[in-house]
LUMKE-689361 format. One record per residue (C-alpha): x, y, z. Coordinates in steps of 0.2 Angstrom, whole numbers, plus 2048, in hexadecimal, padded with zeros to 3 digits. Example, Ala and Ser with C-alpha at 12.3 -4.5 7.8 and 13.67 -1.06 7.14 Angstrom:
BEGIN
83E7EA827
8447FB824
***
This chain:
BEGIN
C70C2027D
C64C28274
C74C2E266
C7FC1F26A
C8FC1F25E
C8FC15251
CA1C12250
CA1C0C262
C94BFF25E
C9EBFA24E
CAEBFA258
CA5BEF266
C9EBE325A
CB0BE1251
CB9BDF261
CACBD3269
CAEBC725B
CC3BC725B
CC5BBA269
CB8BAE260
CBEBAF24F
CCFBAC256
CC7B9C25C
CBEB9924C
CD2B9C244
CD8B8E251
CCAB81253
CCFB78242
CC3B6823F
CBAB6C24F
CB2B7C248
CAEB75238
CA1B6723F
C8FB6C23F
C83B6824A
C6DB67249
C6FB69235
C5BB6222F
C5DB56223
C5CB59212
C4AB5B20A
C45B591F9
C4EB641EC
C3EB691E2
C30B721E6
C1EB6D1E6
C1BB731D2
C2BB6C1CD
C39B7A1CB
C48B7B1D5
C49B811E6
C4FB911E9
C59B971F7
C5DBA71FF
C6EBA920A
C72BB5214
C82BBB21C
C84BC422D
C8BBD422D
C85BDF23B
C7BBEE236
C83BE9223
C75BDC224
C68BEA221
C6ABE8210
C64BD720E
C51BE020E
C56BE91FE
C5ABD81F5
C4BBD21FC
C41BE11F3
C48BDD1E2
C44BCA1E5
C31BCD1E8
C30BDA1D9
C37BCF1CE
C2EBC11D2
C3CBB51DA
C37BAA1E6
C40BA31F6
C3CB931FB
C4AB90208
C54B9C212
C63B9B21D
C6BBAA227
C78BAE233
C79BBD240
C70BCC237
C6EBBF228
C63BB3232
C58BC223C
C54BC7229
C52BB7223
C48BB2231
C3CBC1231
C3BBBD21F
C37BAA221
C29BAF22E
C1FBB5221
C24BCC21F
C26BD0210
C35BDD20A
C29BEA20B
C26BE721E
C36BE6223
C3BBF421B
C2EBFF223
C2EBF6235
C43BFA235
C42C0C22F
C38C0E23E
C42C0524B
C4FC10255
C5CC08256
C66C10264
C55C0C26E
C57BF8269
C6ABF926D
C6BC0327D
C76BFB28B
C67C01299
C56C0229A
C4DC14297
C52C1D2A8
C40C232AB
C3BC0F2AD
C48C0A2BB
C41C0B2CC
C46C182D7
C54C0F2E1
C5CC0B2D0
C58C1D2CC
C62C232DB
C72C172D7
C71C1E2C4
C72C302CB
C81C2B2D7
C8BC202CC
C8EC1C2BA
C85C0C2B4
C93C0B2A6
CA0C022B2
C97BF32BD
CA0BE42C2
C98BD52CD
C9CBCA2D9
C95BB62D8
C9CBA52E1
CABBB22E9
CB2BB52D8
CB1BC82CF
CA7BC62BE
CA6BD32AF
C98BD62A4
C99BC8297
C91BD7289
C93BE9286
C82BEB27D
C72BE5284
C67BDB277
C57BDD281
C4FBEB274
C55BDE263
C4BBCF26F
C3EBD9271
C3DBDF25E
C3EBCE257
C32BC8262
C24BD425D
C29BD124B
C28BBC24D
C17BBD257
C0CBB6249
C16BA7246
C1ABA525B
C10B9425A
C1CB8C24C
C29B83253
C31B7A243
C39B87239
C35B7A229
C24B8022E
C25B9222D
C1FB9C21B
C30B99215
C3DB8B21D
C4AB93227
C5DB8F22E
C64B9923B
C77B9723D
C7FB9924F
C92B94257
C90B89267
C9BB91273
CA3B8427C
CA7B7726D
CA9B8425F
C9CB79254
C90B80249
C7FB8024E
C6FB80241
C61B8624A
C52B7D240
C44B7F24E
C3EB8625E
C3CB98261
C3FBA1253
C42BB325B
C50BAA265
C58BA2257
C5ABB124E
C60BBA25F
C6CBAA261
C74BAB24F
C79BC0254
C80BBD263
C91BC6261
C9DBC1270
C9FBCF27C
C92BD9272
C83BD1277
C82BC1282
C81BAF27C
C71BA627D
C6CB96285
C63B8A277
C62B7827C
C6EB7928B
C7BB7F27D
C82B9327F
C82B9826E
C8BBA7265
C8BBAF254
C8ABA4246
C96BB023C
CA4BA8246
CA3B9723E
C99B9A22D
C95BAC229
C8BBA7218
C84B9821A
C83B8F208
C85B7D20E
C76B8121A
C6BB8520D
C6FB78203
C6CB6920F
C5AB72210
C58B6D1FC
C5EB7D1F2
C62B7C1E1
C66B8D1DE
C6BB9A1EC
C6ABAB1EC
C79BAF1F9
C7ABC11FE
C8BBC4207
C8DBD6212
C9DBD121A
CA7BE121E
CB5BE3212
CC8BE2215
CCDBF321B
CDDBFD211
CEDC0121A
CE9C1321F
CDBC0C22B
CE8BFE233
CF2C0D23E
CE7C0824C
CE4BFA258
CD2BFB254
CD6BFC241
CE2BEC241
CD5BE124F
CC8BE8241
CD2BE0233
CD7BCF23C
CC5BCB23F
CC0BD022D
CCDBC5228
CC7BB7232
CB6BB822D
CBBBB921C
CC1BA921D
CB2BA0220
CA9BAB214
CB4BA5207
CB2B9520A
CA0B95207
CA1BA01F7
CAEB931EF
C9DB871F1
C92B8F1E6
C8CB881D5
C8DB911C5
C78B931C4
C78B9E1D6
C77BAE1D7
C86BB81E2
C7FBCA1E7
C8CBD51F2
C86BE61F6
C90BF41F7
C93BFB206
CA3C04207
CA0C11213
C91C0921C
C99BFE22C
C93BF0236
C8DBFD245
C83C0923A
C70C0523E
C6AC1723C
C6EC16229
C61C08228
C5BC12214
C6BC1120E
C6EBFF211
C5FBFA209
C63C041FA
C74BFB1F7
C6BBEB1FB
C5FBF01EC
C6DBF61E0
C78BE71E2
C68BDE1DD
C62BE91CF
C74BE61C7
C71BD31C6
C5FBD31C0
C64BCA1B1
C6BBBA1BC
C5BBBD1C7
C50BBD1B9
C54BAA1B6
C4BBA51C8
C3CBAE1C6
C2ABA81C2
C1CBAF1B7
C0FBBB1C0
C02BAA1C3
C10B9E1CB
C16BAD1D5
C06BB21DD
C03BA11E3
C14BA11EC
C10BB11F5
C00BAA1FA
C07B9B202
C12BA620C
C01BB0214
BFEBAA226
BECBA922E
BECBB623B
BEEBB024B
BDFBB5257
BEABBD267
BECBB1274
BE2BB2285
BEEBB2292
BE9BA62A0
BFABA62AB
C0ABB32AC
C19BA72B0
C2BBAA2B5
C3ABA02AD
C4DBA12AC
C54BAB2BB
C5BBA02CC
C5FBB12D6
C4FBB92D5
C3EBB82D8
C34BC12CC
C22BBB2CE
C20BC82DB
C21BD62D0
C12BCD2C7
C06BD62CF
C0EBE72C8
C0FBE02B6
C02BE72A9
BFFBD62A2
BF2BCA2AB
BEABB92AA
BDABBB2A3
BE2BC9294
BE2BC8283
BF7BC727F
BF8BDA27A
C0CBDC274
C10BEC279
C0ABE828B
C17BD928A
C24BE4284
C1FBF0292
C20BE229F
C32BDB299
C39BED29B
C31BEE2AC
C3BBDF2B2
C49BE22A6
C48BF52B3
C50BE92C2
C60BE82BC
C5FBD72C2
C62BCE2AF
C6DBCC2A0
C5DBCB294
C4ABCA296
C40BC328B
C2DBBD288
C22BAF27D
C12BA827D
C11B95280
C03B8A27D
BFEB8028E
BEFB74290
BE7B8029A
BE6B8E290
BF7B9B28A
C06B9F297
C0EBB0294
C20BAA29A
C2EBB729D
C3EBB029C
C4CBBA2A6
C5EBB42A6
C69BBA2B6
C78BC82B3
C86BBB2B4
C8EBC72BF
C81BC82CB
C7ABCA2D9
C87BD42E1
C8CBE42D6
C98BF12D5
C99C012D0
CA9C0D2D0
CA7C202CF
CB4C2D2CF
CB4C422D5
CC3C492D0
CC3C5E2D0
CCDC6D2CF
CCCC802CE
CDDC822C7
CDFC8E2D6
CE6C812E3
CD5C7A2E8
CD5C652E4
CCBC592E7
CC9C442E5
CBDC382EC
CBDC242E4
CABC1E2E6
CA6C0E2E7
C94C052EA
C91BF32EE
C7EBED2EA
C77BDC2EE
C67BD72E9
C5CBC92ED
C61BC52FE
C50BBE300
C43BB72F6
C39BC72F9
C45BD12F3
C50BD9301
C5EBE42FA
C6FBE9305
C77BF92FC
C88BFF302
C93C0F2FC
CA5C13300
CADC242FD
CC0C252FF
CC8C372FD
CC6C46302
CB4C44309
CB3C3130F
CA4C29312
C9AC1A316
C8AC16312
C80C05316
C6EC02312
C60BF3314
C53BF5309
C44BE830C
C34BE9302
C25BE330B
C1BBD5305
C09BDA30D
BFEBEA307
BFCBF9310
BEDC0230A
BEAC012F7
BFBBFB2F4
C07BEC2F5
C1ABF42F1
C1DBFE302
C30BF930B
C3ABFC31A
C4BC03318
C59C03328
C68C0F323
C78C15329
C84C22324
C95C28329
C9EC36322
CACC43323
CACC5231C
CB7C6231A
CB0C72316
CB7C85317
CAEC9531F
CAECA6317
CB0CB8320
CA0CBF31A
C9BCB630A
CACCBB305
CBACB12FC
CC6CB230B
CC6CA4315
CC4CA5329
CC3C9132D
CC7C82326
CBBC72330
CB8C6132F
CA6C5A333
CA5C49339
C94C42339
C8AC3333C
C78C2D336
C6CC1F33A
C5AC1F331
C4CC13330
C3EC15323
C2EC1231D
C2BC16308
C22C102FA
C28C102EA
C1DC1D2DA
C1FC0F2CE
C2DC172C2
C28C262C6
C33C272DA
C30C232EA
C2BC2C2FB
C31C2630D
C2EC2D31E
C3AC2832A
C42C2B33B
C54C3333A
C60C34347
C71C3F344
C81C4234E
C8FC4F347
C9EC5834C
CA6C66347
CBAC67349
CC5C76346
CD1C72339
CD8C84335
CD2C9433F
CD5CA733C
CDBCAF34E
CCBCB834E
CBECA934B
CB7CA235C
CA8C9635A
CA0C8D367
C99C8135D
CAAC7A358
CB1C6B360
C9FC66367
C96C57363
C84C5A35E
C75C4E35A
C64C4F352
C54C43351
C45C47345
C39C40339
C3CC41328
C32C41317
C3AC40306
C30C3F2F6
C3BC3B2E5
C33C3E2D4
C41C392C6
C3DC392B4
C4EC402AE
C54C3529E
C65C372A5
C6DC392B4
C7AC442AD
C77C5229E
C66C4B29E
C5DC5028F
C49C4D293
C3FC4C2A1
C3FC522B3
C45C4D2C5
C3DC572D6
C41C512E9
C3CC572F8
C42C54309
C3AC5931A
C43C5732C
C3CC5C33D
C40C5834E
C4DC5D35E
C5FC6235B
C6AC6336B
C7DC6836D
C88C77373
C7EC8237D
C6EC7D375
C68C6F382
C59C6B375
C4EC7436A
C43C7235B
C49C71348
C41C70335
C48C6F329
C41C6E317
C49C6F303
C43C6B2F2
C4FC6A2E3
C48C692D0
C4EC662BF
C46C662B0
C4EC6129D
C46C6428D
C50C6227D
C4DC6926A
C57C5C260
C6BC5C266
C67C6E271
C61C6C285
C5BC77291
C5CC722A3
C53C7A2B0
C57C792C3
C50C812D3
C55C7D2E3
C4EC852F3
C52C82306
C4CC87319
C52C82328
C4CC89339
C57C85346
C61C8B355
C6DC9934F
C7BC8F359
C78C7F34E
C88C78346
C7AC6F339
C7EC71328
C87C7E321
C7CC7F311
C84C88305
C87C8B2F3
C97C8F2E9
CA1C862DD
C9DC802CC
C89C822C5
C85C872D5
C89C9A2D5
C9AC992C9
CA7CA32CE
CA3CA12E0
CAFC962EA
CA6C842EE
C9EC89300
CA1C9A300
C8ECA2303
C86C9A313
C76C9A31B
C66C91322
C5CC97313
C62C96302
C59C982EF
C63C942E0
C5CC932CE
C66C8D2BE
C61C8D2AB
C6EC832A2
C70C8128E
C7AC72288
C7EC6E275
C83C59273
C8EC59265
C8FC4A258
C9FC4325F
C9CC35269
CAEC2D26F
CB0C1D277
CAAC1B28A
CA1C2A289
C8EC2E285
C93C3C27A
C9DC5027C
C90C5F280
C94C70280
C8AC7E289
C88C8C298
C7EC8E2A6
C77C9F2AD
C74CA02BF
C6BCA92CF
C6ACA62E1
C72CAA2F2
C71CA4304
C6BCAC315
C6DCA9325
C5ACAB32B
C4BCAA321
C45CBC324
C55CC331D
C51CBB30A
C50CC7300
C52CC82EC
C5ACD62EB
C69CCA2F2
C68CBF2E5
C79CBC2DE
C7CCB82CA
C89CAD2C1
C8CCA52B3
C97C962AA
C9CC8E29A
CA2C7B298
CA6C6E28C
CA0C5D294
CA0C4B293
C94C3D29C
CA3C3029E
CA0C1F2A6
CA8C262B6
C9CC342B8
C9AC442AE
CAAC4D2A9
CAAC602A8
CB7C6F2A4
CB0C7F2A7
CB2C912AA
CA6C992B7
CA4CAC2BB
C9BCB42C7
C99CCA2CA
C9DCCB2D9
CA8CBB2DC
CB5CB82D0
CBACAD2C0
CBEC9C2C2
CC2C8D2B8
CBEC7C2BC
CC2C6A2B7
CB9C592BE
CB2C492BE
CA1C482C7
C91C502CA
C91C652CF
***
């Protein structure tokens, strides 16, 4: 999601709020209740002047405008004595209350890559090879779960993991402060109790968690649990918390309202437009109630953000400038609250926090999860007891734990303990786990009468045992029926210098149709069906997040059955059962950023197998096969070059029915029929260029347009391999990385083949 659609983010924020905003309309008096508001404090400062309160509203990315307002307040020497904020207003307000200056906030927020902060997944390069293989075969966009016998859906559409890590990093200097009145500036964050509908004012606890709780937009970010209460976005009940600032003793308020204005009629012609308007109306009602309580002496700042939406986080600089311009327009009113240079310097000095020494970690602990046993991974973390705490190490460890795919959120913080500081990782199990289902779809046609359909379903059951046993199943229904099952057992003892080895037992059954062509032409000679069953047992080791290696024993039984034959084709390999047993080595290194339309990284897979084969006229004979596949992608802005290579050598009895190993089809020598070129030796190379378009439609990662140049051939024997026999092909396409897999509409051409038009969903 390197360039995730800002329109998609904004729509998700709006759609996610609809249900709970409707509750705020229907809840009546219940929603007017307020819990956990601290008792009022003194209304004057130590210097005897009136206390100034800053009230910051929610509004998604529009809340970044608060930083511009803070810049003007600092420049004009206007002190802020207490802060109350909701949603994004709580984040900006909480960070300012922690001691950050407006310049600090501007500098840090301009550095943030927001597409990474709100990415719905861990960077693919950081995943274990098991998770990468799942990603290669099934899109992660459609994932269901089962728990306690019921099918469950995810509670959120975007991950808050990146936001939590960001907040944790920014609040480390005040990690020891539990009561928000003891912050450099007293602070309150407003959230909503999702069970009772009551307003919850957070006045103590974990500052980062309080800010995150206030911005728990339902259906967009998962709710948080604080003091056994399920907390959602505070904007549902009090988007401009004027009353909260008053309860903190503020006598003069500076209120900043960045709420989304109502749309005009032209924007109400779609379901999304009408839904957004309903949300804006409902939210505006509680904002108007707050505005009605402002006094004449208070200052209301309303930045002009007409063309800036709640999902436009990448436009941070524009938001800050808009907030700054709105505050500057009210400087005459604001200057009535200003201090002289000496008094302001004293106020500013009082906000400066003594820099805490980096804590020394005495222990690593895990909390929150009830389904998994993360302590098993402690030896693989960078952080270790006895080290000085390092924020970057802790963040990498949090991402490593999240890469298992078991947790909805992973957070960390340092806790003071009698025996020394503890680094505590808190993980929330996925609400829809530990049984996970993914759905894939293969649809293809060449507009010449050849079409195919496969519905693919995967099931993963994680943590069958405390050691991390997994059960993986896959089923395909359609043209190529297939059933696959694997038990994966991590080992709990060391082998050599490593303690992360595993055992794998797996089985597969498949029925596949394929066509044989006369002399590699496009004239069909036979239509065959291959029925096969395979069992295997492997021992292997993950190479951290690089990949893995496996060594195992494989036994396969197969049979080719004639479905359609020409009269002159007689083959003794037909209707004969064949078997082979061999020792297999597989090594994979995968560092692609995306499985489909990768923009950077590489992937290399090597398979070698050797053993005994029997069937038909062959009683028993040796065989060896080796195959290498490699992909590398590099991008320059929106432009990507993807290089692919495949080479295979099979030395086996000439009568063997194993295989066939083929080329032909889209981007596998485009312009040739699928499987038209066949042999026991195969060489293929492809250079693909694609441009990522600016449009990012809903449910896709993006649109791409590009083309490929291809070179390769297949030979029946290795000694027949010749550079002069290599065939060329090319393709042009438009595509999209959808929630069900890659979508292509392409045109292929081969000088010795033909011209074919392709349309399909699935991997070429």
